[in-house]
N, C-alpha and C positions, 0 to 999 in steps of 0.2 A: 404627615407621621404613619399615616397606615398606611399608604406606600410602602415607606421605609422600615417597618414594621416587618410587611410582607416578606422582602425580598431579604431580610437577615434568615427570614423563617425559610424560603426557597435556599437560602446559602447551609443552613444548619442539615438540611436535608440533604442536599445534594452532595454535602459531607461525610453525609452519613448510610445514607438511602438508600446511593445510585454506585453501589459495587466500588466505593471504595477505584474509582476511576484517576483519580489525581494521583495515585501512587504510579510509582515506576519500575513496579519491583516484580515483573512477571516479564522475564527472559526470559530464554532459553537457555539451559545449562551449558557449561563446558566442562569434558572431560578430558584426564591428559591419556597418552596409549594406556598406563597401568591403571586405566580403571579408576583415577585421584582427580578430583577433581572442588569446586566450590561444592557448598549446601547445595543440596536442589528445591527450589521450591515448585510449588502444584504439582508434587508428585509426581516428578520428571524425577529418574532412578540413573545411575552410571554406564549399565550394562551395555554393550555393543552387540551388533547381531553375530551369531555366528556364522552367516554369509551373510556376506552385503548384497543387497540388489541391483536389477538396471536401474540405471539414472537416462533418463533425456532431457534436457537440458533446454527448453526453446524459449528465442527471444525474439518476438514480436519488434522491429525497426523499423522506421520512416522516419528521412531525413536525420537519423543519429550519426554523421559522421564526426562531429565535433567533441561529443562524449567518449566515443566506441572505445580511442587510444589509454581513457582510465578505467573505462570498465573489463571491456572484453580480456583484457592480458590475463585481471582477475578471476575471471569462469575458468578461462586454457589450462592454469597451472593449477584447479583444484587438485588436491593432494585428496583424491577418493577411494580405498582398498578395492571399487566393486567395477566393474562395466560402466561408464558415461561417457555419455556423447553431447556433443551443443549442437542446437539446429536452430541459429540464426535466420529467419524471414526478412528478409528487405521487401516492403510492402509498398512499394512504388516508391523509391527514395528519387530522388533527383541530384544527390549529390555524393554518388560514389561513398553507401555505407557496403550495401555489398559487398563492392570491389576491396575497399577500405581493410573489412570482415578480414577478408579472404590475405592479403595482406601482413595483417596482424596475426596471422595463424600461423602463416610460413615464418614469420619472424620470431614469435615470440614460443612457438609448441605448446604443448601438451594435451589436450582434451584433442579426440578429433571434430572438426569444423564442418557443418554444410552450411550452402546457403541458399533458402529456397525462395521460391519469386511467385508467390500466392494467384497475382492478375488481382483485378480491381474487384472490391468487394459484391457480393452476390446481392442480389434483392431480401430484404430487410436484416443484413449484418450489417454493424460498424467495421471499420476497416481492423482494431487491433485484433477483436474475436474473431473476424477472417483469418487474420495473419495466425492467429492460434491455430486455429481451427488447420489451417496448415501444415504447419509446423507437430501438430498432435498425428495428426496423418501417418506424416514422415517418420515420427521418433515410433511411433507402438508398431510400425511393420519394420523394421529396421532397416531401410534398404542397403541392396545388395549391392556391391560394388558396380555390378555389369549396369544395372540402374540409375547411378549416377547422375545422368543428365535427362533423366524423366524429370518431368515436370519444371524445369529451369533450375534442379538442385545440383548441385557439386560439393559431390564429399571429397574431402583433406585427412589424412594424419596430420600426427603432433609433426610428422617433416616436410608436408605438402604434397606425399604424394598418393592417391588414391587410394580411402580406406577398404579396410579387406573384413566387415563385417557380416556375416552369417543372420540369416533375418531368421530369428526364433521364435517370432510367434507374438513377441511385442514387450514391452519394457514391464518393468513394475513402477515404477516412477516417475512424476513429469515435473520436473522444475523450473514453474512460469515462473521468470524474472525480463524486469525490464532492462533495455537498452543502456540507461543513463546508471546501473545497481553495480557498484565494484562488492565483491564478496572475498573475506578474509580466504586464505587459501584452507580451512578447515570446516567450510561453514557450511558446504553439502554435507560432508561427512555426520555431520552436529545434528545438521534440520534430518536426514534418512535414521538417524541412529534414535530420536525422540519418537522420529513417527513410529519405527519400527517395533523400540519396547512397548511404549504404551497406548499401541495400536489403535494410532491415529490415522484418519483418512484426510488431513489437509493441517500441515504445519505452516503459517504464514510470519514472518516478523515482517515488522515495521521496519524498514530500514530507515537510519538516520541522516536527516536531510540535510543537506547543505548549509550553513547558518556562518556567511561572510560580511555581510554589507550589511547598512545600518536596517533598511527593512528586510532584508534573511535574519536579522535578529529580531526586528519587532513582531514577525507575522508568523514562520516557522514554525518556534516551540509551539505557540496556540492552534495553531492547525491538529498538532496532534493531539494537543489536551482537547480540544474541544472533539476531537474525532474519536478520542476514548469517553470524552462526557458523552457523548450520543449511543457509544457501541462499549458499553465496559468491559477490559478486557476480563476479568472473572467470571463474568455472566457466561460472555462467550462460549468460556472453556471448560462451561459443565455439560456435562455431556446430554442433559437433559434438559437443558435451558433452550429458552426459545430464539434467547438475541444470537445475531451473526452475522458476522463480518469477516475481512480479512483486508491484507495489504497487498496490492496488483504489483508491486515491485518483485515479492518476496513472495509466490506460493508452492510450496513443495505434495503435489498430491496424487493420490495414490490413484495409480490406472484403474484397477476395478472400481473405483469411488467416482470416477470421470464418467463410463459406463453408464455402471446403476444409476448415476442422476443424469445420463442424456446428455453431459457436459462436452464440447459448448455448445449443441444447437440449439439447447434448451434456453440458451441466456442470449439468444445472437443477436436481437437489439439491445438491450443492455450497456449504458452509458457509464454506468458506476459499477464496472463488470465483477470488481473483487468480493464485495458485497452482496452481489444478483451469487453470483459463483457459490460463496459460500453458504448462503442460504438452502440453495439446491442443494448441495452437499449434503450439508445436515438437516432436510428433507428427506430425504432420502435415506437416513438413517444413518449416516457416516461421522462420526469423530472427528471436532475441529478444534484446532488452540492458532491461536492469533496472542502476539505480544510484541516486547520495545525488541529490537534488533542491536545487539552491541560490537559483532563488527560485520555490519553489511550496511551501506554508505549510499545515497544519491551521491553525482557526479554532479548532475544536471544545476548550473547557477540561476538565480533569477537576482540578477542584483541589483533593478527598478523595481519600483510600487506597479508600473503596468504590467510588466510580465507575472507577479503574483494576481495580483488582480484576477487578471485572466485566468491562470490557475485555478481558482477558487468560483467565481463568476462562469465558469463553462459547464458548470457540474450541482451547479447549490440549487438552483430551481427544481433540478431531473430529483434533489434528493427528498424535496419535496412532491414529489409525486404532479408538477404541473398543479397543484392545487391552490385558487387564490384563497382558501380560508386558512388553507395550512400556514402559508406564507403569514398573512398578516397575524394567527397565533404564534409564528417564530418571531415572529419579526415585536411582536409586545414582549413574548417573555426576553429575549433578550434583554432589552430597553431593563424592563424590573431587577433581573439580573445581576448585570452586567452597567447599566448607566444609571439606576439611580440610587446606588450608593453615592460615587463622587457628589452625583446632583445634588441630596439631601444634602451631606455636609455643606457645601456650597451655601443652599437657601437656607440651611440654618444658623450657619453663622452670620451670615447678609444680614438675616429680620431676627437675630436673637434668639431663636428658640432654639435652648441643648436639645430637647427631646430629639425631634428629626439626624442632628446633627449625630448625637452618639448612635444611634443608629444607624444610618447609615454609614458611618465608622466602621462600627465591629462590622458589618458584610462586606465593606471594601477590605478588613485586615484579613476577615475568611477570605475573600477570595483571592486576595494576594500572595497567601500561605499557600491555599492547597497549589496554585500557580507555581513553590518554589521548587517541588521536588521537578516538575517540566527544565524548569531552568538550569538544574544542577545536569540532569542528564544531556543537555544541549552545552554545560561548559558554558551557562553565558551570566551573567552581572544579574544577580538578586535584585536592584531597582529598578527591572524590567515588569517586576512585578507589581507594583503598582500603577502602571501604564497598561494593563491590561483592558476595564473600559475603556483607552483612545483604542486598540488590537480590535474590541468587540466592537464599537464602532464603525471600523474597517469591513469588518464582516457581515455587519450587516448593510449597507453601501452595495455589498460584491453582492450581499445575497438581493437585494432589491434588481442591480442591473441584471443579473440572471434572469431576473424571470419578465423581465424591460424587452430582455433580448429575445427572451421564446417566445412572446408576444409580439412581435418586430418580425419573426419567421427566421430568426437568425441563428435561436438555437444554441447548442452545445460544439461548438467549433475546435476544432483540433488540428494543424499542418496542412492546413487548405480543402479541410471537408468539413463540412458543418450536416448537424444533425439536428433537425428543423423541430421536429416530436419525438423524439425517441424516447422509448417506453422505457420506465424506473425498474431497478432493482427490484422481482418480484418478492 
């Protein structure tokens, strides 16, 4: 009974004292060309910049030919009033990612596209951050047309011709976005507007992940729910708060803030690079913001449990800093918070003890109720709410698997690269 009471107390605390993590109203507001729009939460206002700053879109890509046709055209089609160009960094792909990117640019037109090749990662670098480093270097120097073939870069404009942009000493913002992320046409405009009018150095949106198959419905909304529980968005967005995180699929970063924080060199070994980036920027004095996306979506499918399992397990133990004691505490916490309530209900019913059953049922109801906003955000049936303990059990097992793989020397694996002992986010 006492364990069930402790679980209920934990849920009361989580609902009221953990930054209202379960709410899904921390979203980037949108405005129309005339400045009209819905009410702006979290202090954002409708004004647009008097002069739109320049933006370089950096897309690290490794073997992404399957998703590029659904994502890259959305970047090419960005309706942005200021200067902007795309730098897709082909990180040693073997499936023709770079060639496909050029073909899509030729077909769809739009923003200028540069395809670059960084070579194999340098010592101490993860592959993604090595690609980001190369893309940022190309972007911030604004390669001139006569340098288009240097370092493996091939610049094309909207019509497939060599781009003719002058080197003006750098860009104002960097949009770091993954190759599986599709953006609505006004996505870049709204990100920059939010950053410029609110003095933000980093604006990140957690893309709405694909939810189609049974396993995606069961696991994906919970992934975002657990992330928000660990990193409450309202805490992240406090200028003087210590909590910091970002969603790596969509991060708008002020170039000056990147230079001040020494990014990406300062986080070059981080497997959970988005959280590391946000922490580094915030610690260096930058203002950051993270919220849920309305018009930014991931097109990457995870149709089977095994693919979702690998997505979670490859970095779960890194999140725990490879600390066995922290692992045990986390597993115990997951069990008490998510597994005890249904267990108490079943045990209470079978043994004829109403008190544990009532306490477990109350905790279970609070749990399921707190999950409803996320299910609605993902447009899923509310009947998935009572199944959250099952989902939590799967995440618990994924975390154990992540720790086992780490101690077997397999570590974090992604597309042919394994980081046996990667460093956690600083």
